N, C-alpha and C positions, 0 to 999 in steps of 0.2 A: 244268831238270827232265828226267828220263829220258824219252826218246822213247816207250818202251813204256807209260809211265804215262799218256800221252795217247792214243796210237794204239789200244791194246787196249780201254779202256773206250768210246772213240768207235766202234770197230768193233762191239763187243757191242751197244751201244745202237742204233746204226744198223741192225744186222742185224734187230732186232726190228721196226723200222718197215718195213724193206725186205721182210721176210716178208709183212707185211700188204699192202704195195703189190703184190707179185708175186702173192699169192693172189687179189686182186681182178682184176688184169689177166688172169691165166691163166684164172680162172673165167669171166670175161666172154668171153674169146676162144674157149674151147671150147664155150661155150653159145650164142654168137651167131655172129659172123664175125671172122676174124683181121685182115683188112685195116683196117676202121675202128677196131678195138681198138688195133692198133699205131699207127695215125695219132693216135688219142686220147692214147696214152701218150707218143708223141714230142712232141705239142703241149703236154702237161702239163710235160714236161721243159724245153721251150723257154720257156714262160711262167714256170716256176720259175726258170730261169737268168736271165731278164730281171729278175724280182723281186729275186733275190739280188744281181745286179750293180748294180741301181739303188737298192737299199735296204739295202746292207751295214750301215751304221751304225744304221739305223732298224728293222732286221729284228725286233729284240726288242719293238718297239712294236706290231707287227701283232696285232690282237685274234684270236688263234688260236682262242679259245673260240667266237667268232661263226662263224668258218669251220667249226669242227667241227659246230656246230648246223645250219648250212645244208646242208653236204654230207652229214652224218649223216641228216638228215631225207629228203633226196632218195634216198639209198641205201636207206633203210628203205622208202620208197614203192615203188621199183622192185623191191626184194627181196620184199616181200609179194605183189606181182603175179606175179613168177616162181614163188614158192613155192606160191601158190594154183593156178596152172596146172600146176605139176609134180605136186602132190598129186592133182589130178583126172586127169591123164594116166596116172600110175603106177597109180592105183586102177583105171583102165579097162583097162590093158594090161600092168601089171607093170613091174618095173625092167629086165628084159632082153628081147631080141628086137626085131624090126623093127616098124614101125608107120607109118601114113601121117602121124601127127602129128609125125614127126621133122623135117619141113620147115617147120612152122608158124612157128617163131621166126626162120627164115631170111628169109622174105618174098621179094620180087622180087630175084633175084640181081643185077639191074642197078641197084637202088636202094641208096643209101648208108645204112648202118645207124647212124643218129644216136644211138640208145640205147647201142650198144656204144661209140661214140666218147665220149659224155658220161660214162658210168660209168668208163671207163678213164682219161679226162682228170682227173676229180675224184679218183680214187684216187691217181694219181701226184702230183697237185698237193698234196693234203693231206699225204700221207706224206712227200713231198719237203720240204715246209715243216717238218715235224717233224724230219727229218734235218738241215735247215739250222739249226734252233734248237739241235740237239745239237752241231753243229760250232761254232757261235758260242759256246755255253756252255763247252765244253771248250777251245776255242781261246783265248777271252778269259781264262779262268781260269788257263791255263798260259802264255799269250802264245806259243803254238806252233800257229798255224793250219795250218801245213804238215802236221804229224803228224795233226791232226784231220781234215783233208781226205783224207789217204791212208787213214785208218781207215774213214771213211764211204764213200769210193769203192770200197775193197776189198769192203765189205759189199754194196754195190749190185751189183757185178760178179759176185761169187760166188753170192749168193742168186738173182740174176737168171738165171744159168746153170743153177742147180738147177731153177728154175721152168720153163725151156725144156725140160729133160730130162723133167720130170713131164708136160709137155704131151702128149708122145707117148702116154703111157699113158692119160691122161684122154680123148683124142680117140677111143679105142676104145669108150667107153661110149655107150649110147643117149642121144639128145638129151633125152628126158624125165627120165632119171636125172641128167644134168648139170644140168638146170633145177631139179630138186628139191634137189640139193646146193648149187648156186651161189646159188639163192634164199635158202637158209638162211644162207649166208655173208654175203650182202649185208644181210640182216636183222640178223645178228650185229654186223657193223661199223657199220651204221646206228644200232643201239641204243647201242652202246658210245660212238661219237663224239658223238651228239646229247646223251646224258645227261652225258657228260664235259664237253661245252661248257656245259651247264646247271649245272655245279658238282659233279656226283656224282663222288666219289673211289672208284673201283673197288678192291676189295681185291687187292693184288698188281699194280695198274696193268694193263699190257697182258697179263699172265698170266691175267687174268680171261677173256680170249677162249677159253682152253683149256677152261673149263667152260660159258661162255655158248653157244658153238656146239652142244655136245652137248645142252644144255638145250633149245635150239630144235629139235634133231633129235628129241628125245623127244616134244615137243609135235606136231611134224610127223607122226611115225609114229602118234601117237594119232589125229590128224585123218584120216590115211590109212586107219586101221582103220575109223573111222566111215564114211568114203566107201565103202569096200568092202562094208560091211554095208547100205548104202543110207540110212543116217541123214543123210549129206550127199550132195548131188548130185555124182555121179562122171562125168557126161557130159563129153565133150570140149568146151572152149570154142570160140567162133567163131574163124575164122582172122583173124590181125591184118592 
């Protein structure tokens, strides 16, 4: 079989999963702290590598739907908390400009941010498993695991580099604005994965994220408008 017939589709499919992975890691990193986020991502890759190495033949037997339900539900829980706080803070002080609430999610600089670690770890582990399944599927079908691995590896490297470049621009945004946007992202992925694990087949598969996130943003801006008019409590939440 032609190498490009395996490498190109593996690269394309892996790129979609890697974009989701990088979106979560970068979103958590700029909203929380980078050190625990990076440690969580590296830990996710280590656990993923161990799983792939130890379960190469049985990888296809892992109940990925159960993993999606558990991780999706956890992301949904964290995302709703972030989005709620982001809406209240933006309602109180707007999307731009400084404010004392910018440090609320950072906590004690000496304490390890386990929330950032766990969110990053889960995002890398689940999307990494998805990529592993893609490699197994294309590699087994063509009996060319080498090209499949190259395609997946190239996707992770290139998309990951793009994510690091985007990080510079995102870090210029106020913390409450990042919390508003990142909370929506976590809710989006949490909804997508948990329902997919329950058997829901999204139209267009991963392309559904392209309309699901804007849909949540529309709802979030509606809640923001209500908070600004006083219908919802716009007071700043207590310090974590």
